Backbone bond lengths (Angstrom), bond angles and torsions (degrees), N, CA, C in turn:
res aa  C-N    CA-C-N  psi(-1)  N-CA   C-N-CA  omega(-1)  CA-C   N-CA-C  phi
1 M - - - 1.475 - - 1.489 109.88 -
2 A 1.312 116.40 137.59 1.424 121.65 179.54 1.531 112.32 -62.95
3 E 1.344 115.84 140.75 1.446 119.51 -173.57 1.521 112.79 -68.76
4 N 1.325 117.69 -44.93 1.450 120.96 -178.82 1.544 110.60 -117.11
5 A 1.286 117.49 51.59 1.458 120.86 -178.83 1.524 111.00 -63.97
6 Q 1.311 115.67 135.47 1.460 123.30 178.48 1.523 110.61 -121.46
7 P 1.326 118.73 146.33 1.441 119.02 174.92 1.511 111.38 -62.31
8 K 1.341 117.89 144.98 1.449 123.39 -177.34 1.520 109.39 -128.76
9 C 1.330 117.59 127.05 1.445 122.25 -179.70 1.532 108.35 -67.49
10 P 1.319 117.34 130.39 1.478 120.54 -178.09 1.567 109.88 -74.99
11 E 1.299 118.54 -15.47 1.461 121.73 -179.30 1.541 111.44 -89.38
12 C 1.343 116.20 -64.98 1.486 120.37 -175.23 1.506 114.69 -96.30
13 K 1.324 117.82 -6.93 1.483 124.47 176.09 1.524 116.12 71.51
14 V 1.342 117.01 7.83 1.434 120.54 175.87 1.535 109.12 -62.99
15 E 1.329 118.66 142.40 1.483 120.98 -178.25 1.481 110.68 -120.41
16 G 1.343 115.16 137.62 1.461 122.64 172.43 1.529 109.86 131.92
17 V 1.361 114.08 145.84 1.456 121.70 -177.93 1.557 108.97 -68.46
18 E 1.311 118.86 -23.11 1.474 120.18 179.95 1.523 112.34 -66.55
19 Y 1.339 118.05 -13.05 1.448 122.20 179.82 1.541 112.22 -95.62
20 I 1.317 116.98 3.08 1.447 122.63 175.77 1.516 109.85 -99.59
21 S 1.301 117.79 120.47 1.461 123.34 179.20 1.517 109.66 -120.42
22 S 1.349 115.94 165.89 1.430 118.50 172.36 1.513 110.44 -141.16
23 E 1.328 115.15 154.25 1.454 121.42 177.98 1.524 106.61 -131.33
24 E 1.330 115.56 140.98 1.451 118.39 174.46 1.486 113.33 -82.72
25 S 1.291 116.26 157.59 1.511 120.23 -178.32 1.525 108.99 -71.31
26 T 1.310 113.99 158.21 1.487 118.93 178.40 1.544 109.12 -76.93
27 E 1.344 117.71 -24.19 1.454 120.23 176.35 1.538 109.84 -81.55
28 H 1.316 114.44 138.76 1.487 120.23 -179.76 1.532 110.30 -130.71
29 S 1.326 112.36 155.26 1.500 117.30 176.31 1.541 108.68 -73.74
30 K 1.324 113.38 174.31 1.466 118.49 178.80 1.506 111.31 -61.93
31 G 1.379 116.81 -27.53 1.464 122.73 179.29 1.507 112.06 -82.27
32 G 1.356 118.58 -5.55 1.427 120.50 178.31 1.542 115.30 98.98
33 D 1.336 117.42 -4.69 1.467 119.35 177.71 1.480 111.99 -76.66
34 P 1.367 119.00 142.35 1.418 119.52 177.07 1.534 108.05 -70.04
35 W 1.348 114.96 151.99 1.482 119.76 -177.43 1.499 109.89 -72.01
36 F 1.378 116.90 -35.19 1.468 119.55 -178.29 1.540 109.77 -157.79
37 Y 1.316 114.61 167.19 1.473 123.42 174.54 1.524 109.49 -120.15
38 I 1.335 116.60 144.09 1.456 122.96 172.86 1.514 109.83 -107.18
39 A 1.339 117.21 119.87 1.476 121.38 176.78 1.560 107.22 -96.97
40 Y 1.355 114.34 130.96 1.451 119.97 -175.23 1.551 112.01 -147.96
41 C 1.324 117.40 162.56 1.462 123.99 174.30 1.524 107.62 -79.16
42 N 1.337 115.94 122.83 1.450 119.10 -176.97 1.502 112.79 -80.97
43 Q 1.330 117.96 3.85 1.461 121.33 175.85 1.570 111.34 -96.45
44 C 1.355 114.60 -44.10 1.504 117.09 -174.75 1.496 111.69 -120.02
45 G 1.376 120.07 -13.76 1.461 121.92 179.38 1.526 115.30 92.91
46 H 1.309 118.19 1.49 1.474 121.89 178.66 1.514 108.26 -55.33
47 V 1.318 117.61 128.68 1.500 120.81 178.14 1.473 109.17 -90.30
48 Y 1.357 114.64 123.21 1.462 121.38 176.46 1.530 112.69 -80.70
49 G 1.321 115.07 -33.11 1.458 118.25 178.31 1.530 112.28 169.71
50 V 1.349 115.77 168.33 1.395 124.91 177.86 1.543 107.72 -115.64
51 F 1.300 119.59 124.90 1.435 123.71 -172.66 1.528 109.78 -120.96
52 N 1.337 116.56 123.38 1.458 119.34 -177.65 1.497 112.35 -73.11
53 K 1.315 115.48 146.19 1.456 123.03 175.65 1.524 111.00 -109.64
54 V 1.310 117.13 -36.42 1.444 121.87 179.47 1.521 109.19 -107.92
55 S 1.323 115.28 125.68 1.485 120.62 175.64 1.502 109.78 -114.36
56 L 1.286 115.74 128.68 1.457 120.41 180.00 1.557 108.60 -97.75
57 S 1.321 115.27 135.82 1.450 120.89 177.51 1.557 109.69 -77.17
58 P 1.295 117.40 152.73 1.461 119.95 -179.05 1.539 109.66 -62.02
59 S 1.314 116.76 145.09 1.479 120.03 -178.77 1.541 111.35 -83.07
60 I 1.363 115.57 -16.96 1.454 120.15 178.20 1.535 109.76 -100.99
61 K 1.283 116.00 126.08 1.468 121.32 177.36 1.496 109.48 -92.01
62 L 1.340 117.58 123.90 1.450 121.27 176.62 1.528 110.17 -91.16
63 S 1.291 116.26 138.47 1.487 117.92 179.22 1.527 106.33 -83.33
64 T 1.361 113.61 144.64 1.424 119.92 175.78 1.529 108.50 -105.99
65 L 1.324 115.78 143.58 1.442 123.66 -176.96 1.467 110.82 -89.02
């Protein structure tokens, strides 16, 4: 494994964690938490992923045997 490995954008090839940014969703829970965050390259805009912040439990309870 490389000693000082840095993330590399697959689109623009810029390297380093300082080029990864995130934005919270405009939708928020009743408690004020954003529903999700979007992680992206702040140089070219490539989206790495969408990560949920708020998880809702199922409204139907299943019985266990």
